[in-house]
C-alpha positions in Angstrom: -34.4 -72.0 -1.5 -34.1 -68.3 -2.2 -36.6 -66.1 -0.3 -38.0 -64.0 -3.1 -41.5 -65.3 -2.1 -41.4 -63.2 1.1 -41.6 -66.1 3.5 -40.9 -64.9 7.1 -40.5 -67.9 9.3 -40.3 -67.6 13.1 -40.8 -71.1 14.6 -41.9 -70.9 18.2 -43.6 -74.3 18.5 -40.5 -76.2 17.3 -38.6 -74.7 20.3 -40.8 -76.5 22.8 -39.4 -79.6 24.6 -39.0 -83.0 22.9 -42.3 -84.3 24.2 -44.2 -81.9 22.0 -42.9 -83.0 18.6 -40.6 -85.0 16.4 -38.1 -83.1 14.3 -38.5 -84.5 10.8 -38.5 -83.3 7.2 -41.2 -84.1 4.5 -40.4 -87.2 2.5 -39.5 -86.3 -1.1 -41.9 -87.3 -3.8 -41.2 -88.7 -7.3 -42.8 -86.2 -9.7 -44.6 -83.2 -8.1 -47.2 -81.3 -10.1 -49.0 -78.3 -8.7 -52.8 -78.7 -9.2 -54.1 -75.5 -7.5 -52.6 -72.5 -5.7 -54.8 -70.2 -3.6 -53.7 -66.8 -4.8 -56.2 -64.9 -2.6 -54.8 -66.6 0.5 -51.2 -66.1 -0.7 -51.9 -62.4 -1.0 -53.3 -62.3 2.5 -50.2 -64.0 3.7 -48.0 -61.5 1.9 -46.5 -64.2 -0.3 -45.5 -63.5 -3.9 -45.2 -66.6 -6.2 -45.0 -64.6 -9.4 -41.2 -65.0 -9.8 -41.2 -68.8 -9.5 -41.9 -71.2 -12.2 -44.4 -74.0 -11.9 -41.8 -76.8 -11.5 -40.2 -75.0 -8.6 -43.6 -74.3 -7.1 -44.5 -77.9 -7.4 -41.3 -79.0 -5.7 -42.0 -76.4 -3.0 -45.5 -77.5 -2.2 -44.5 -81.2 -2.3 -41.8 -80.7 0.3 -39.0 -81.6 -2.1 -37.4 -78.2 -1.4 -38.1 -76.1 1.7 -38.0 -72.3 2.1 -35.3 -70.6 4.1 -36.1 -70.4 7.8 -38.2 -73.5 8.2 -37.9 -75.9 11.1 -40.1 -78.8 10.2 -41.7 -81.0 12.8 -44.5 -83.5 13.3 -46.6 -82.5 16.3 -47.5 -84.9 19.1 -51.1 -85.1 20.3 -53.6 -87.6 21.6 -57.3 -87.9 20.9 -60.6 -89.5 21.8 -61.5 -91.1 18.5 -65.2 -92.0 18.6 -64.9 -92.0 22.4 -61.7 -94.2 22.6 -58.5 -92.6 23.9 -55.4 -93.0 21.7 -51.9 -91.5 21.7 -51.6 -90.0 18.2 -49.6 -87.3 16.5 -49.0 -86.1 13.0 -48.9 -89.4 11.2 -49.0 -87.9 7.7 -48.3 -84.2 8.2 -45.3 -82.0 8.8 -45.5 -78.5 10.1 -42.7 -76.8 8.2 -42.8 -73.6 10.3 -44.7 -70.5 11.3 -45.0 -67.6 8.8 -45.4 -64.1 10.3 -47.0 -61.5 8.0 -46.2 -57.8 7.9 -49.3 -57.3 10.1 -47.5 -59.6 12.7 -50.1 -62.3 12.3 -48.6 -65.8 12.8 -49.7 -68.8 10.7 -48.7 -72.5 10.8 -47.7 -73.8 7.3 -48.3 -77.5 7.2 -47.9 -80.2 4.6 -50.6 -82.9 4.8 -49.7 -86.2 3.1 -46.0 -85.5 3.4 -44.8 -89.0 4.4 -44.3 -91.2 7.4 -43.4 -90.0 10.8 -42.9 -91.8 14.1 -46.6 -91.2 14.8 -47.8 -93.0 11.6 -48.7 -96.2 13.5 -48.4 -98.4 10.4 -49.9 -95.9 8.0 -48.1 -94.8 4.8 -48.1 -91.1 5.7 -49.5 -90.2 2.3 -52.8 -88.7 1.1 -54.9 -89.1 -2.0 -55.8 -86.4 -4.4 -59.6 -86.6 -3.9 -59.6 -86.0 -0.1 -57.0 -83.2 -0.4 -59.1 -81.4 -3.0 -62.2 -82.0 -0.8 -60.4 -80.2 2.1 -59.4 -77.4 -0.2 -63.0 -77.0 -1.5 -64.8 -77.2 1.9 -62.3 -75.2 3.9 -62.5 -72.4 1.4 -66.3 -72.6 1.4 -66.3 -72.4 5.2 -64.0 -69.4 5.1 -66.3 -67.7 2.6 -69.3 -68.4 4.8 -67.5 -66.3 7.5 -66.7 -69.2 9.8 -63.3 -69.6 11.5 -61.3 -72.3 9.7 -57.9 -73.5 8.7 -57.4 -72.8 5.0 -55.8 -74.4 2.0 -52.9 -72.8 0.2 -52.1 -75.4 -2.4 -52.7 -79.0 -3.6 -49.8 -80.8 -5.4 -49.9 -84.2 -7.0 -46.9 -86.4 -6.0 -46.6 -88.5 -9.1 -46.9 -91.5 -6.9 -49.9 -93.9 -6.2 -51.3 -94.4 -2.7 -52.9 -97.7 -1.7 -56.4 -97.5 -0.2 -59.2 -99.7 -1.4 -57.9 -98.9 -4.9 -54.7 -97.4 -6.2 -55.2 -93.6 -6.0 -53.3 -90.5 -7.2 -51.1 -89.2 -4.4 -51.3 -85.6 -3.3 -50.1 -83.1 -0.6 -52.2 -80.3 0.8 -50.6 -77.1 2.2 -52.7 -76.2 5.2 -52.6 -72.8 6.9 -53.8 -72.4 10.5 -53.5 -69.8 13.3 -52.1 -72.9 15.0 -52.5 -76.7 15.2 -52.9 -76.8 19.0 -55.8 -79.1 19.8 -57.6 -80.5 22.7 -55.7 -83.6 21.9 -52.4 -81.7 22.3 -53.3 -81.0 25.9 -54.4 -84.6 26.4 -51.0 -85.9 25.1 -49.1 -83.6 27.5 -51.4 -84.3 30.4 -51.0 -88.0 29.9 -47.3 -87.6 30.4 -48.0 -86.2 33.9 -45.3 -83.6 33.7 -46.8 -80.5 35.4 -44.0 -78.2 34.1 -44.7 -79.2 30.5 -48.5 -78.7 31.0 -47.9 -75.2 32.4 -45.6 -74.6 29.4 -48.4 -75.6 27.0 -50.9 -73.4 28.7 -48.5 -70.4 28.7 -47.6 -71.0 25.0 -51.3 -71.3 24.0 -52.2 -68.1 26.0 -49.3 -66.2 24.5 -50.3 -67.2 21.0 -54.1 -67.1 21.1 -55.3 -65.3 24.2 -52.7 -62.7 25.3 -55.5 -60.8 27.1 -55.2 -63.3 30.0 -51.4 -63.4 30.0 -51.1 -61.8 33.4 -54.1 -63.6 34.9 -53.7 -65.4 38.2 -56.4 -67.9 37.1 -55.0 -68.6 33.7 -56.2 -72.2 33.3 -59.8 -71.2 34.3 -59.8 -68.2 32.0 -58.4 -70.3 29.1 -61.2 -72.9 29.6 -63.9 -70.3 29.6 -62.5 -68.6 26.4 -62.2 -71.9 24.5 -65.8 -72.8 25.5 -67.0 -69.5 24.2 -65.1 -70.0 20.9 -66.3 -73.5 20.4 -69.9 -72.6 21.1 -69.8 -69.9 18.5 -68.1 -72.3 16.0 -70.7 -75.0 16.3 -73.5 -72.5 16.1 -72.0 -71.3 12.8 -71.9 -74.9 11.5 -75.5 -75.3 12.4 -76.4 -72.0 10.7 -75.2 -73.3 7.3 -76.0 -77.0 7.7 -72.4 -78.2 7.9 -71.6 -81.6 9.3 -67.9 -82.1 10.3 -68.2 -85.8 10.5 -65.3 -86.7 12.7 -65.3 -84.5 15.9 -62.6 -86.4 17.7 -60.8 -84.4 20.4 -57.7 -84.2 18.1 -59.9 -82.4 15.6 -60.9 -79.6 18.0 -58.6 -76.6 17.9 -58.0 -74.4 20.9 -58.2 -71.3 18.6 -61.8 -72.1 17.6 -61.0 -72.8 14.0 -62.6 -75.6 12.0 -59.9 -78.2 11.2 -59.6 -81.6 9.5 -62.0 -81.8 6.6 -62.3 -85.6 6.3 -65.8 -87.0 5.8 -67.4 -83.6 6.0 -70.4 -82.5 4.0 -73.3 -80.1 3.9 -76.9 -81.2 4.7 -79.5 -80.8 1.9 -82.8 -82.0 3.2 -83.2 -81.0 6.8 -82.9 -83.9 9.2 -81.2 -83.4 12.6 -80.0 -87.0 12.5 -78.1 -86.6 9.2 -74.8 -88.5 9.0 -72.7 -88.8 5.9 -69.5 -90.4 7.3 -69.1 -94.1 6.4 -67.3 -94.7 9.7 -69.9 -93.1 11.9 -72.0 -96.2 12.3 -74.1 -94.9 15.3 -74.5 -91.3 14.5 -72.1 -90.0 17.2 -71.3 -87.0 15.0 -74.7 -86.4 13.4 -75.8 -82.8 12.7 -77.8 -82.4 15.9 -75.2 -84.1 18.0 -72.4 -81.7 17.2 -73.1 -79.4 20.2 -73.3 -82.3 22.8 -70.0 -83.7 21.3 -68.4 -80.3 21.5 -69.3 -80.2 25.2 -68.0 -83.7 25.7 -64.7 -82.8 24.0 -64.4 -79.7 26.2 -64.9 -81.8 29.3 -61.8 -83.8 28.2 -60.0 -80.5 27.8 -61.1 -79.4 31.3 -59.8 -82.7 32.7 -56.3 -81.9 31.4 -56.3 -78.6 33.2 -57.3 -79.9 36.6 -53.8 -79.7 38.1 -53.6 -76.1 37.1 -57.1 -75.0 38.1 -56.6 -75.5 41.9 -54.1 -77.2 44.1 -57.0 -79.0 45.8 -58.1 -81.6 43.3 -61.7 -81.8 44.6 -62.1 -78.1 44.3 -60.5 -78.1 40.8 -62.9 -80.7 39.6 -65.9 -78.8 41.1 -64.7 -75.6 39.4 -64.2 -77.3 36.0 -67.5 -79.1 36.2 -69.3 -75.8 36.8 -67.6 -74.2 33.9 -68.4 -77.1 31.5 -72.0 -77.1 32.7 -72.2 -73.5 31.5 -71.7 -74.8 27.9 -75.4 -75.6 27.5 -76.6 -72.2 28.5 -74.1 -70.4 26.4 -74.8 -72.6 23.3 -78.6 -72.4 23.6 -78.5 -68.6 23.7 -76.1 -68.4 20.8 -78.2 -70.9 18.8 -81.4 -69.0 19.5 -79.8 -65.7 18.5 -78.5 -67.3 15.3 -81.9 -68.8 14.3 -83.6 -65.5 15.0 -81.1 -63.8 12.7 -81.8 -66.4 10.0 -85.4 -65.5 10.3 -84.8 -61.7 10.6 -86.3 -61.5 14.0 -85.2 -58.6 16.2 -85.8 -58.3 19.9 -87.3 -60.9 22.1 -90.6 -62.7 22.2 -91.7 -65.5 24.4 -92.9 -67.5 21.4 -89.7 -67.2 19.3 -88.3 -70.6 20.2 -91.7 -72.2 19.5 -91.9 -70.5 16.1 -88.4 -71.6 15.2 -89.0 -75.2 16.2 -92.3 -75.2 14.3 -90.4 -74.4 11.1 -87.7 -77.0 11.8 -90.3 -79.7 12.5 -92.1 -78.9 9.2 -88.8 -79.0 7.3 -88.0 -82.4 8.8 -91.4 -83.9 8.1 -91.6 -82.4 4.6 -87.9 -83.2 3.8 -87.4 -79.6 2.8 -84.0 -78.4 1.7 -82.3 -76.5 4.6 -80.5 -73.9 2.6 -83.2 -73.3 0.0 -86.0 -72.9 2.6 -84.3 -69.9 4.1 -83.5 -68.5 0.6 -87.2 -68.9 -0.2 -88.0 -66.8 2.9 -85.7 -64.0 1.6 -87.9 -63.9 -1.5 -85.5 -65.8 -3.8 -87.2 -67.5 -6.7 -86.9 -71.1 -5.4 -89.0 -73.4 -7.6 -90.4 -76.2 -5.3 -94.0 -77.2 -4.8 -93.2 -78.0 -1.2 -93.6 -74.3 -0.3 -97.3 -74.5 -1.3 -97.9 -76.8 1.6 -100.8 -75.5 3.8 -98.8 -75.9 7.1 -95.9 -73.9 5.6 -98.2 -71.1 4.4 -99.7 -71.0 7.9 -96.2 -70.9 9.5 -95.2 -68.0 7.1 -98.3 -66.0 8.3 -97.2 -66.6 12.0 -93.7 -65.5 11.1 -95.0 -62.4 9.3 -97.1 -61.5 12.4 -94.0 -61.9 14.6 -91.9 -59.8 12.2 -94.1 -56.8 12.7 -92.5 -56.5 16.2 -89.2 -55.6 14.5 -90.2 -52.0 13.9 -88.6 -52.1 10.4 -90.0 -52.8 7.0 -89.9 -56.1 5.2 -87.1 -55.0 2.8 -84.8 -54.3 5.8 -85.6 -57.6 7.3 -84.8 -59.5 4.1 -81.4 -57.7 3.8 -80.6 -58.6 7.4 -81.5 -62.2 6.6 -79.4 -62.4 3.5 -76.2 -61.6 5.5 -76.5 -64.9 7.4 -78.4 -67.2 5.0 -76.1 -68.5 2.2 -77.5 -68.8 -1.3 -74.7 -71.2 -2.2 -73.2 -74.1 -0.3 -70.9 -76.7 -1.9 -73.6 -79.2 -2.7 -72.4 -82.8 -2.2 -73.1 -83.9 -5.8 -71.3 -80.8 -7.1 -68.3 -81.6 -4.9 -68.3 -85.2 -6.1 -68.5 -84.1 -9.8 -65.5 -81.8 -9.3 -63.5 -84.5 -7.6 -64.4 -87.1 -10.2 -63.3 -84.8 -13.1 -60.1 -83.9 -11.2 -59.3 -87.6 -11.0 -59.5 -87.6 -14.8 -57.1 -84.7 -14.9 -59.9 -82.2 -15.8 -59.9 -79.4 -13.3 -62.4 -77.0 -14.9 -65.3 -78.3 -12.8 -63.3 -77.7 -9.7 -62.2 -74.2 -10.6 -65.8 -73.2 -11.5 -67.1 -74.6 -8.2 -64.5 -72.7 -6.3 -65.3 -69.5 -8.1 -69.0 -69.9 -7.2 -68.6 -70.6 -3.5 -66.4 -67.5 -3.1 -69.6 -65.4 -2.8 -72.1 -67.5 -1.0 -74.3 -64.7 0.2 -74.2 -62.4 -2.8 -73.4 -64.4 -6.0 -72.1 -62.3 -8.9 -73.4 -64.7 -11.5 -76.4 -67.0 -12.1 -76.0 -69.8 -9.6 -79.3 -71.7 -10.0 -77.3 -74.7 -11.2 -75.6 -74.8 -7.8 -78.8 -74.5 -5.8 -80.4 -77.6 -7.3 -80.7 -80.8 -5.3 -78.8 -83.9 -6.1 -80.5 -86.3 -8.6 -82.7 -88.8 -6.8 -80.7 -92.0 -6.0 -81.5 -95.2 -4.2 -78.0 -95.1 -2.7 -77.4 -93.1 0.5 -74.7 -90.5 0.0 -71.6 -91.3 2.0 -68.3 -89.6 2.7 -65.0 -91.2 3.6 -62.0 -90.3 5.8 -59.3 -90.7 3.1 -56.8 -92.4 5.4 
């Protein structure tokens, strides 16, 4: 394929040893049709699709044709899935290569739903339109909320059906990531017990993501500390906006600190720390309030992989790794407290800040208050809900106002500060479902409108009251599904 799009592939991961990947091309599809192209992201990547017609674009984003310079592979990795260890790998995805921008930023370009690989384990290697559009919507929402994430460049229908509980429209998502190196990548290589390959993976990861520790003599220790810091900040950001990932297996935790794999993900409406949407999470392992403990558990699995490189003395290595992992709680709790104080516009420290925060959260849980709208209400937005006339809430607001006087700034400054971290708009579950339902009927207007609204979650340019409203009351519990 001619390179008038400005692709600039430089494929470093595909040059790693055989254990890291399978060399494979995407499986061609019958009748590709481009559904959506992320032109803002294309611009950031320095890609120009203006000189290519829709048929060729469709073929490109379906994997029927590949750009010059690609070196497509399926990556090998393992994972603890709901606590159970499994050797995995890209069973329905192909990394076509690494695009390097003019600013020397390197991005993986991956096709998700691109056909069977040797890691498919009996799966069909395909994806359905609904889950791919869900990933597009939610990943772009997370990006707009200023949270590190993989992103979606395009979704293309394949013209083929995939078999799930029903026959569904097939589709391929083009995912963009700073890399797809996961905790599970380290687990896979560590399980092979080849110390040279483990060192190679550490060096590669450091070169790609953490070059500041490249010359360190304690590289494995430094890498572990940096990844803990990144993951703490990521989870705190999820908690800030009420995001529930839904499937925090170790193969879904990136070393770069980006959100990845939007399967049964959703945003919480009514505040309840035990909120779970995923149909496969029967025991609430990945519930809203359990995301930090699970992140710590996943990071402990990462630390286990690094034991041979932390210290030649295994007992000392385990002791060092354990001490580092035990720091997670302290780091997370401080970041979470700072985040919640920023949501409430509280500056400085007060011994009663945590009590004030927990008092609000307890009231929200008991009153079934909407998480996003409650903070909008506190920024003087016109949220119409009788719940905010509750006597306990009014008393809490008075206590909050009393604490706010310690800020040494006026109320208007405080509210402006709060508006930077409290979104007005999240992709409400019923709005996402409506967009996906219409898309399934070949009507994409609802999807396009939703995407335009979530681009400005903190400072909407248009009236968005429709997107702040709660879902209609239903007897059925809202559930999300993996899509595999």
